[in-house]
C-alpha positions in Angstrom: 3.3 -0.5 17.7 6.8 -1.0 17.5 8.8 -2.7 20.2 12.4 -4.0 20.3 13.3 -7.6 21.7 16.9 -9.2 22.5 18.5 -9.8 19.2 17.8 -6.4 17.6 14.4 -7.7 16.3 11.6 -5.2 16.1 7.8 -5.9 15.6 4.7 -4.5 14.0 1.3 -5.6 13.4 0.8 -6.6 9.6 -1.0 -4.2 7.2 -2.7 -5.3 3.8 0.4 -3.7 2.0 2.8 -6.4 3.4 1.3 -8.9 1.6 4.0 -9.3 -1.2 6.8 -9.3 1.5 4.8 -12.0 3.6 4.6 -14.3 0.5 8.2 -14.0 -0.2 9.0 -14.9 3.5 6.6 -17.9 3.1 8.4 -19.3 0.0 9.0 -23.1 0.1 7.3 -23.5 3.5 5.3 -26.7 4.2 5.9 -28.4 0.9 3.3 -26.5 -0.8 0.6 -26.9 1.8 1.0 -23.1 3.1 -2.1 -21.5 3.4 -1.2 -18.0 4.6 -1.1 -16.3 1.2 -4.9 -17.1 0.7 -5.9 -16.2 4.3 -3.7 -13.2 4.9 -6.0 -10.7 4.0 -9.0 -12.1 5.7 -7.0 -12.4 8.8 -6.2 -8.9 9.0 -10.2 -8.0 9.0 -10.6 -9.8 12.1 -10.9 -8.3 15.6 -9.4 -11.0 17.6 -6.5 -12.0 15.4 -3.4 -10.1 14.9 -0.5 -11.0 12.9 2.7 -9.6 14.2 5.7 -9.3 11.7 9.2 -9.6 12.9 12.1 -7.4 11.5 16.1 -7.5 11.6 16.7 -4.0 10.7 14.5 -3.3 7.5 14.4 -6.9 6.6 11.2 -9.0 7.2 12.5 -12.4 9.0 9.5 -13.6 11.0 5.8 -13.8 11.3 3.5 -14.9 14.2 -0.2 -14.8 14.1 -2.3 -14.4 17.3 -5.6 -15.8 17.5 -7.6 -15.2 20.8 -10.9 -17.2 21.9 -12.7 -18.8 24.5 -13.8 -15.3 25.8 -10.3 -14.1 25.8 -8.9 -16.9 27.9 -7.1 -18.4 25.0 -4.4 -17.5 22.6 -3.9 -19.7 20.0 -0.6 -19.7 18.0 -0.9 -20.0 14.4 1.2 -19.7 11.0 4.5 -19.1 12.9 7.7 -18.8 10.5 11.2 -17.6 10.6 13.5 -17.2 7.5 15.0 -20.5 6.9 18.6 -19.0 6.9 18.0 -17.7 10.4 16.7 -20.5 12.2 18.5 -22.2 15.0 19.4 -18.6 16.4 16.8 -18.3 18.9 14.6 -15.9 16.9 11.6 -18.3 17.0 11.9 -18.2 20.9 12.1 -14.6 21.0 9.2 -14.1 18.5 6.8 -16.2 20.4 7.9 -14.6 23.9 6.9 -11.2 22.2 3.7 -12.7 21.0 2.7 -13.7 24.3 3.6 -10.4 25.8 1.5 -8.7 23.3 -1.5 -10.9 23.8 -1.3 -11.0 27.7 -1.2 -7.1 27.4 -4.2 -6.8 25.4 -6.3 -9.4 27.1 -5.9 -9.3 31.0 -8.1 -12.4 31.3 -5.7 -14.7 29.4 -5.1 -18.2 31.0 -3.5 -20.4 28.3 -1.6 -20.6 25.1 -2.6 -23.7 22.5 -1.2 -24.7 19.2 -1.4 -27.5 16.9 1.7 -29.1 15.8 3.0 -32.1 13.4 5.7 -33.3 15.8 5.4 -34.9 19.1 7.0 -32.4 21.8 5.4 -33.9 24.7 9.0 -34.0 26.3 8.8 -30.2 26.9 8.5 -29.3 30.3 6.5 -26.2 29.9 3.6 -27.5 27.8 1.2 -30.3 28.1 -0.2 -32.5 25.1 -4.0 -32.3 25.1 -4.7 -34.3 22.2 -3.2 -36.6 19.4 -5.0 -37.4 16.1 -4.3 -39.3 13.1 -4.2 -37.8 9.7 -5.2 -39.5 6.5 -4.8 -37.7 3.2 -5.9 -38.7 -0.4 -5.8 -37.4 -3.8 -9.4 -36.7 -5.4 -9.7 -35.9 -9.0 -12.3 -33.7 -10.6 -14.1 -36.7 -12.3 -14.3 -38.9 -9.4 -17.4 -37.5 -8.1 -19.2 -38.3 -11.3 -17.9 -41.9 -11.4 -18.4 -42.7 -7.6 -21.3 -45.0 -7.3 -21.4 -44.9 -3.5 -22.5 -41.3 -3.5 -25.7 -42.6 -5.1 -26.8 -44.5 -2.1 -27.2 -42.4 1.5 -26.9 -44.9 4.5 -27.5 -42.0 6.9 -29.4 -39.3 6.1 -27.4 -35.9 6.9 -27.9 -32.1 7.0 -26.0 -28.9 7.4 -26.1 -27.6 10.7 -27.4 -24.2 11.0 -26.2 -21.6 13.5 -29.2 -21.6 15.7 -29.1 -25.7 15.8 -25.2 -25.5 16.6 -26.0 -23.2 19.6 -29.3 -24.5 21.0 -28.8 -28.2 20.4 -25.0 -29.1 19.6 -23.8 -26.8 22.6 -26.4 -28.0 25.0 -25.1 -29.5 28.0 -25.6 -33.3 27.3 -25.0 -33.3 23.6 -21.8 -31.2 24.0 -20.6 -33.8 26.9 -21.3 -36.4 24.6 -19.7 -35.1 21.2 -16.6 -33.4 22.8 -15.8 -35.4 26.0 -12.4 -33.6 25.9 -14.1 -30.2 26.0 -12.3 -29.1 22.9 -13.3 -28.8 19.2 -10.6 -28.8 16.6 -11.5 -26.8 13.4 -9.0 -26.4 10.7 -5.9 -26.9 13.2 -7.6 -24.5 15.5 -8.9 -25.7 19.2 -11.9 -24.2 20.6 -13.9 -24.7 23.8 -17.5 -25.9 23.1 -19.0 -22.6 24.3 -21.6 -20.3 22.7 -19.1 -17.5 22.5 -16.8 -19.4 20.0 -19.7 -19.8 17.5 -18.6 -17.2 15.3 -15.1 -18.2 15.5 -15.7 -21.6 14.7 -17.9 -20.5 11.8 -15.1 -18.4 10.1 -12.7 -21.5 10.3 -15.6 -24.1 8.8 -17.4 -24.1 5.4 -19.4 -27.0 6.2 -20.8 -28.3 9.5 -22.7 -31.5 9.1 -25.1 -33.4 11.7 -27.2 -36.5 11.0 -30.8 -35.9 10.8 -32.8 -36.9 13.6 -36.2 -36.2 15.1 -36.7 -32.9 17.4 -36.9 -35.0 20.6 -33.6 -36.7 19.8 -30.0 -35.5 20.2 -27.6 -36.0 17.5 -24.7 -38.3 17.8 -22.3 -37.1 15.7 -20.8 -33.7 14.1 -18.2 -33.1 11.3 -16.6 -29.9 10.5 -15.1 -29.2 6.6 -12.9 -26.3 5.7 -11.9 -25.4 2.2 -8.4 -24.6 2.4 -6.5 -23.4 -0.8 -2.7 -23.9 -0.4 0.1 -22.7 -2.4 0.3 -25.8 -4.6 -2.9 -27.5 -3.8 -6.3 -27.1 -2.8 -7.5 -28.9 0.5 -10.7 -30.0 2.2 -10.1 -30.6 5.8 -12.5 -32.3 8.2 -12.9 -33.5 11.7 -15.6 -36.1 12.6 -16.9 -36.3 16.1 -18.8 -39.6 17.0 -17.9 -42.9 18.5 -20.4 -44.7 15.9 -18.4 -46.1 13.3 -21.6 -46.3 10.9 -22.1 -42.3 11.4 -18.2 -42.0 10.9 -18.2 -43.4 7.8 -21.6 -41.5 6.6 -19.7 -38.2 7.6 -16.8 -39.0 5.7 -18.7 -39.8 2.7 -20.9 -36.7 3.1 -18.2 -34.4 3.3 -16.1 -35.8 0.6 -19.4 -35.2 -1.5 -19.6 -31.6 -0.4 -15.9 -31.0 -1.3 -16.5 -32.4 -4.7 -19.6 -30.1 -5.0 -17.6 -27.1 -3.9 -14.3 -27.4 -5.3 -14.0 -27.3 -9.3 -10.9 -29.4 -9.7 -8.6 -31.9 -8.1 -8.0 -31.7 -4.3 -6.3 -33.2 -1.2 -9.0 -34.7 1.2 -7.6 -34.7 4.6 -9.5 -36.4 7.6 -8.4 -35.8 11.5 -9.7 -38.6 13.7 -9.1 -40.5 16.5 -6.6 -43.7 15.9 -9.2 -46.0 16.8 -11.2 -44.6 13.7 -8.1 -44.7 11.3 -8.8 -48.3 10.2 -12.3 -47.1 9.3 -11.1 -44.3 7.3 -8.4 -46.1 5.3 -10.9 -49.0 4.2 -13.3 -46.8 3.2 -11.0 -44.3 1.3 -8.6 -47.0 -0.3 -10.8 -50.2 -0.4 -14.1 -49.0 -1.5 -13.2 -45.6 -3.2 -9.8 -46.8 -4.4 -8.5 -43.3 -3.8 -4.6 -42.8 -3.7 -3.0 -41.7 -0.6 -1.5 -38.2 -0.6 2.1 -38.1 0.9 1.1 -35.5 3.3 3.7 -33.5 5.7 2.7 -35.7 8.7 0.5 -38.5 10.0 -0.1 -37.0 13.4 -1.8 -33.8 14.6 -1.0 -32.8 18.4 -2.7 -30.1 20.4 -0.5 -28.7 23.3 -0.9 -26.1 26.2 0.8 -23.8 28.1 0.1 -22.1 31.1 -0.2 -18.2 30.2 -1.8 -16.9 33.4 1.6 -16.1 35.0 
């Protein structure tokens, strides 16, 4: 594929041999929190994710990943970037317009475009803000796991959520409505509808799905997703907890932190996305009880937006 747009940009699909050029394009982005160099080759292997490269002449100047979920009805915009010296010239808009055209041509059932951002763009007339989460971030040193006494006591017993349990129990009508009242699951910055056809996509974004143990006849009241996310300068463990119960919320934070310590051999940044009502609980646990130091992350907010893509 090779197509032109105004501004003399041309576009084509990324190939494995483009890796070095993509890394060079991404230098300095997100203050060391850029994940793309570590996920690029895996993305190229996905059937429903395309990476579009933008060129000015022979020079790579931009990139946009297109991730299609929700049975072909939702286009998730990911990893967009334009060379720093070319920003402000309308190239971002052109790149996004081409991505929308490309996705709509390949997915005729497309209804919406969604994307997460770290700035509030609610004033824009062509998009709607669906969700707003607080973000807390903490430094965790390798030695922390062995020294933390709180890991030796389990207030709530947890278990790994299997694919079958996720499909048959978590996504059953009553449990789904309880855990996901907005009808959206956020995993690793990506929004999904809580439907069975998205299970494989969700599992690709999460390394640990945790649920509280309960008898077979009792529905779970909490669920959390944890994602191992190596970045250019940091290693991150990103979590989202779904529950209204403060005790279960704290238990998931602890269990995901414990899992991260077991998986990551070294220091890392622990990131939690949650509703603002739960942020004081997260800070009390992480800062007062565990004595972890805050990390000066890119932002303290994550916003989810939607655009109509059916026109």
